Structure formats: C-alpha cells, structure tokens
N, C-alpha and C positions, 0 to 999 in steps of 0.2 A: 224192389215191388212195388213198394208204397206209392213210390215216381207213377209208375203203370198204372197203376190204379188210378189217382189222378187222371192220367189224360184220356183213362177209357172210361171216365167220368163224363172228364171235359167235354170229348171228342160225340158223347151220347147227347151230349144237354144241349151242341150246337146243332147237332143233325135234324136232334127233336125241333130243335125255335126256328128251321129252316123251313121243318118238311110243314112243322104246322101255322107258321107266322107268313103274312104278307110281306109288305115291302115294311122294309126296318129303317133307320134313318144312319144315314153310310157311316157317321164318326164311331166309332168302337166306342165302346164301355171302359170304364176305368179298369174292369177287373179284365178284361178279355185284354187290354193292352198291355198289364201289368204278365197276360200271360203269354206274351211274344216276344222274341228279343233272335239275337244275333247265340248268343251260350246262354247257359242254366233256366233255360225257361220252356215251356211243358211245348209250345210252338215256336218252328224254323222263323223265321222272315219270308216264307212260301204262306204260310199257314201250316205247313204239315207238323205233324206229330212227333217232335225228336226222340221218342224211344221208341225201344223195339219192340217186336211183341212180346207175347206170354210168351211162345213158343221153343223162341231168338230162329226164327227163320226169317226175317226180318229184323236186319243190323238197328242202334242207335244213327242219325243221323249224325255227323261230327261236322264243322268248319272245316275241315280239309281237303285243301284240289290237288288233284290225282297227277303226281311228280310225273316229268316229259319222261318218255322214257332216255337211255342215255343212247340208243340207236338209230333217237326220230331226229330226223333232217325235216326242218320249216320249208312248207312244200311239197313234200312227197306221204305216200298213207301212211295214216297212225297205227305203229305196233302196239299189241293188244297188251294193255297189263295186266288183263285178268287172265293171260294162256295157260296161267298153271291151273287152275280152278276147274274141277270135273266137273261132270253128267252126278245132279244128284238124286235126280229122278227122271225116268222116260214115261211121258204120260203116252196110250194105245188105244185103240177100240175100243181093249179086253180090260181094261185099267182105269178110264176116265171118269168113269161111275162113281169111282171111292177121290173122285175128287172134287164132282160134280159144282161145288160152294164156293171152287176157286177159277170158274169159268165163264166164263160169258157166253148166251146162250148161241152165237154164233162160231164159238167156237165149239161148244157141244156138237153144234149139226156139223161140223167139221170133221169130228169121228164120224157120227152114225149115216153121213153122205160117204164116207171113203177110208176102208176097211183099212189101208195102210198108213191114213197120216195120223204122225208123230209128235211131240213137244217135247224135248232134251229141257229140260230146268235146271240151270246152275245158283248156284250160290246168288243168294240176294248183295248187288254191287248202291248204296245208295252213292251214287260217282255224282250225282251234279248237286257241282257245289258251284255257285256264280261267283263274279269278281267284287269284292266293294262297294260300290256303287250300285249293282244292283241293289242288294238289301239293304243298303242305306236308304232310297230310294221307297224301294217297300214296304218299312217301317215308317216315311215319311207322310208317305200313302193313304194309311190308317188314318189320317189324320184329315187328310187335304180329299181324298178322292169323293166328288158325291156324283150317287146313279143318276140317272138322268134317259124320261120315255119320250119319243114324240108321237104327235098323230101320224108323221107323212110314212107314206106308202102303206102297212101292213101293223106299222104301232115298231119304229124303233127302239132299239135297247143301248145305249152307251154311256156315258159319264165325264166327267168333267174333273178337270184337277189333278187329276193324276198322270207321275211321270216317270220313263224306265222300263216300269215294272208294276208286277199283280195291281190294278187296282185295288182287290178287295182282298188286303189277304187273309183276311179272317169274314167271309161270305153268310150273310144273310138271308140269303133266299138264291135264288135257281139262274134268278137274271146273274146276280152279281161274280156264280159259282162260274159261268159260260163268258163272259166278259174277262175273269181272267185267263181263259183261254188268247184273248183278243189281243192282249195288255201283254200277256208273257214277255219275256225277255228273249231276245232270238238274235241267232247270229246278224253282223252287222254286214260284215264287210263278205262277196263273195264270185270268184268265177269261175266256174267247177262245169264240164262236159256231163251229161246228163244221159241219160238209156229209158222209152217206154218201151214198155213191149206186153202188145194185146196177145194171148197165148191160145189157137183156137182147141177148141174141146178134145182134136186129136193130137195135142204137142204140137204141133208146127204155131212159130210165129216166123215171124214181122222187127228189127230192130229196127224204133226211131232216134237218131241221138238229135241234140239240142246241143249247144250253146247258150245257157243260163247266168248272167250276172246282176247281181240286186245290192244296192244298198239299203241297209236298215235305221233310219234313224235315232228310233226307239231308244234305243239302246244304247246308241255310239254316247262315249262317253266325250269325245271329239265335240260334238253338238250341246252347249250349251242347255241347261233349263230353260231360260227366258226359252231357246227358240222351242221348243216343243209349247207350245200354246195351254192355256189352260185351259181351254177347250180343244182339246185333240181335232180341228179340225181341216187342216194344212196334211199335205203330201208329208210322209213319213217313210214311208215305203216305195225307194226305185225300181221299177222291174224288166227282164230287158229279157226273151227268149229268141232265140233262131235256131231251125232247125235247118239241120247241114247232112242229114240224112236220110232215109232213102232220096236218089236226085229225082224224082217226078217231084218234091215235093219243099226239093233242097234250098235254100232263100227265108224262106216265108218269115218271119219276123212279128212277136210278141210285144208289147211294150205296155206294161200296166203303174199311173202310177197312186199309189191307197191313201185312205185315210186311215188313222188306224179304231173310229169309230166313225160308226155313218150314220148321226142320228142329224150333220151339215152338212155330210157332201158325200158324193158318192166316189166310187170307182173310175177312173177314167183311165181307158186302154183304146186303144189303138191296132191294126196287123195293116203289115204290107205284104202283100202279091206279090213275087218275079215275075208272072203272067202278063200282068195288068200294071206292075211298077211303078204301085200310087199307095199310101197310105190312107189308110181309113180309120177312119172312126168304130168302136169295136165293142157297140151294147153289148152284146152278147158273152162278152168272157164272162160270165156272173150268172149266179145258184146253180140249175140245173145242166145249163148246157154242158153239150161235151167235154171233158178235156180235151186238148194239144193232142193226138196223135195215141186216143185209147181206140181206137173201133166204137167207140161206144159204151165201155165200158167203165164209165164213170166220168164223175160229172166234177166241175169247174170248181165249186165250192167244195169238196171232201178231199182235195191235198192239204196236206195236213192233218187227215182227219176231216180238219170244216175250214173253212176261210170267208171271208166277205158278207153282207150282208144279213142279221139277226132276224128280218121284219117278217120273214115265212112260217116260226116257229116257233111254239112259247114254252116254254123249257120248266122242267120238275126236276130239281134233286129230289134223287131215289139213293142219297145217303152214302157213305163211304165201307168198301170192302176190300178185303186184302184178295189177288185177282193173278195169276199167272198171268202175266205181260209181254212183248219183245224186250228186250233191253239189252245196249252194251255191248251187241253186236262187231266188234272188233274183225271180229271172222270172215265176215262179210264184207266187209270194207277193206279192201283186199286187193292190190292192182290183178292178181293173177286171177281172182274169181270174176271171170267172164258168164257173159248171160249165159252161153253150150253148159253152161256148171250151177247155175246156179235154175236156170228151168230141166226140170226133172222130165224124165222119156213119159211120167204118166201126163205131163203138159203141167203142173206144178211147182210148188218151188220147194227146190230142192234145201231140207230142214236141216241139214246137215251142219249148213251154213248160219241156223239159228238161233238163236238164245235167249229163252224163258225167265224169267225170272220171279218171285212174288211181288209185290209190293201193292201198299194197300193207293186205291185211286179212286175218286169219284166220280158217282156217277153219278150224267145227267141222261132224263127223258127228253127229247124235241120230238112236240108233235105236231105236223101239220096244223095252222088256222085256217078257218072256214073261209070261203071265198075268195083264198089262192090258189097256188099250184107248183107241185114242183113232183121230182118222180121218184121220188122217199116219200111214205105218209107220217112214219114213223122214225125215228134214228136215233139211238144208246150209244152216249157217248164215255170212254173211261178215261178218266183223265189225272197222271202221273202225281199224287200231293206232291212232290218235291219240283216239280215245272210248270205245271198246269198244262202239259202237252198232253193230247189226244195219243193216248198207244192203241186203242182200239175203237171201233164205228162197227156196232150192230145193226142194216139198214133195211126197211121192212118198204115193202112196193105198193101202191095204189090199194090195195084187196087186204092187205094187214099183214100176209107172209113175209119170211123170213130170205128175203131176197138177196143179200150180199152184203160179203164178209172183210170189212179194213182192215190193217195191221198196218203200223205202223212202225218200223225200226229204225232206232236214232243211236245214235250215239253224242259222249259228251268229248266233242273236240276240244281237251285238254289244252293246247297252243294258246287258245282264244276265248276259254272259256267259256262257252254255251254249244250248246242242244241243236243239233240239225240232224236231219235223216241222212241212211243210209241205204234206205228200201223203203219204200210202201207198197202193200200188196193189196186188193181187191181181190177174192173168190166170186164170181158169180153163183150159186144152186143150181137156179134157173137152166139157166145156156153151158153149164158143166166146163167155163170159162175163166181164165187168170191173166189181171193185167197186173201187171209189176214193171215201179219206177223205182232205174237205181242210177244212185250216184257214183259219180269217178272212175266210171272200170278201164275209162285207157286213160287216163290221166287222173294224178289227186286233182284237188278245187283248190284254187288259190285266196288264201285269204287276204294274203298282200295288194291284192289290184285296188288299187283307186282310180277314181273318176266323177269328177265334175255332175251335177245336176243340171248340166248340158247335155251329156250324154245320153241322158232320158228325156227325149223330147219327137213326135212325129218327125222333123228336120233330119232329124241324125238316123232313127231309125232307116229313110227313104237308101241315108249313105254304104247303113249299114248289110240292106237287105238286096244284096246282089247276086243271082245263082254263081 
C-alpha cells in the first residue's frame, strides 16, 4: 500500500507539472531517472505506473511475456491466451451512467444514441510486454532524446537522438506525450490481407479487400542503431497497399515512405491506377484526405488513431485516467470471424466479439490551429500507458460537435512481441454509419515475410499494379 501511495503521489506531481508548465528540458532529472526501470521501480520503461490500482481492478505490470500457446503454429491465427476469462461487467444504456467516469465522451454518446449498445468488460490483462531491446532503448532515450520544433508548415514538432522506442518515457508536456505515440515500438515486418467495410445506415455494406506489406525499421533489431540517424529524418516505414477487390478497383496500389518525425522531411507517396497504367506522386495521401476505400467515413491521418504530420493541431495533456478501452480481442482475431459475423444487423459492430478492459490511459486533446484546416476541429486521444497506442479517439466537427468515435481493437502478437490492430472502427453519429477495418479475415498475417528496400519503389509498384 505504501508503494501504491508513492505511485499516486508521483503521478499527480508529474501530471501537475505537465499541465502547469511549458517546455521542460528533454533530459530527465535525477529523481525521475531513479523512478523508472525494468524492475523494482515506480514506473516501467514505457513510463507506465508499475503498480495496480487500489481497487485491484488493474493489476501490477510484470516483465513477463505471454507464453506461446501449445496449439499455436507460426503463420496461423493466434489462439486466445485469455479464453477462460469471463465477463465481469456488462455496460448497457441502462447502467452506463454508474461508470461514466470510466468512459470517454464518445463512448457515452454511443450509449445515448443506441439503446441496444453494450460493452463487455473483462479482467484487465497488461499483456503489452515488449522484447528486451525495446526497453533498453527506452531507458537510454531518457538521456539522449531532445525535443525539436520547427517553423515549417504550422509548426512541426519532433525529436532527435531517440532510437527504437518511446522518445520521452517520462513526458514533460503534451507535445512529448504525443511524440511517444509517433515513436512507439511497432510491428516490424508484415504481409497481411485486410478488409475495409463502410457500412450504410440501413446496415448494407460492400467489402474492399487489400493486400498490405510493410517494413518498419524503427524497432527492428536487425537494423543497427547507427542506421537510425540521430535526427530521425530518413525513411523508417516502407509501406505498400494493393486493392484486390471489388473488381472495379482491383489493382490500385498505394506506396508510402515515412519518416519518424516530419521536422526535416515529409511523407513520400505514390499511387498506381490500372486504368491509366501510370504511377503518380500522391501528395493527397495525408491529413484529412479520405482513407482508402472508406467512402469518406475516415481520414487518412486517423489510422492507428493518429498518424502523419503533427503540425495542424496544438496539443494539451489532460492527465491520466482509468478508462474502459478495447484490449486483447483475440476472439475477434480468428479466421472464422468473417465480416458477416462482425457486422450486426443494426449496421454496427457485433459487440459479442469486442473485449474491453480497465486501463490507465493518457488523455491528449488536439485543437486545430488557427489558419489551417482539417475536417476535425478537435480530437481527444486516449493512449494506453503500457504501449502509448491510441485506443480511443473522439473527433469533433468544425462546429465543435462530437461527430465521430474511433476505436482501435489491438492484440499483442506474442510470437513477434509487438502490438498490432485486429480491427479499427469508426462510428459517425451524424450519418449513423460505421467504418470497419479488419485484419486477416481470409488468411493470417505473415510476419516472416521479407523484402528489400527496392520492393518499395515506384517502379516496383507499376510491376505489381496489374489488374
């Protein structure tokens, strides 16, 4: 109990300093440095509170990786390591107000808008335990990361010096906290089949099929730290996306080369149209331009909750709270869970496949800067303390009304030691429509896939972009 009190006091002091202060020195104080470590400290290497909560509904974080299930075969769908867990609480439109302090405003609006909406809350499992090199890098980043802001665009924020993991495990302000999402350790190699499903208000939908390949060098242990330059300006994410259906759009390809921060360079993107048989630069694949195959229900920069340049919004840290967030939905990530099962007759997500848990999350409010434009005037992000992944996002329209609610349903892929999405959902309250992005419904992702940098070139795109 004494340790828990220390944690609470430390967390309150940290949040107060963040809310009241402007920019702090990048390097941590000696007291902060003593508070963080892999074992026996108040904070974990990601900056999360190690201890559980007083009620016992959030457990202590332990540096213990999920063991591989006996029936797991590499290259197949991942069996649920928590299949024996039972629902401990079911939230409905009748009882959600009893737990309103543990719900985002978007979640509250879901209950207010849809009488049949519910959330199954399961025991909390702090399954985000990364490989040793990630935590080693995070602890080194305490001393070597430096915050950077440029005058380019509307004022881009970034950093120098960090490697492989969160740039600011102990953030001193909202900008550093937001950059922890940008620098979070991510899945390194991926070849997967994905589907995008914009659902109409009457429940009808059309499924778009995509083949996605990427190599994320940021957390790749095979890439020497020296190749991740002190100023992370070069390409660290190589990404290719090919539409394979429906037939009228099959063969369209998008290629993106991404820096880690945008203070020195920008996203480079190309698109290939099979009708024109041409590869063209695609500067529109950024910001609030429509997400691929989303029917206008999602913006490019909200995949993974947020991605891309940081210059159009000003960030404010609202502190840390215990919130019911999507977590460990292994039941959703199964081959037999096809789109017709995931999309309910109501046109919304079948909540029987969702799993919510109580976790501590950092809350960041992003407000659109004067003089620039975006579909969203305000965004509120809820970031998991153990991973700095955006679990929820409430997005506001230009009139200031709560317009869309975003959920990221992610699992920890225990064979490769990384978090990645199983599904992403967005609810549009005005149109009463939903957008769903689902991973691996016909075939499990292949994390053993490899390709050289030359695979991610415009010339290679044209060779692949054949209907």
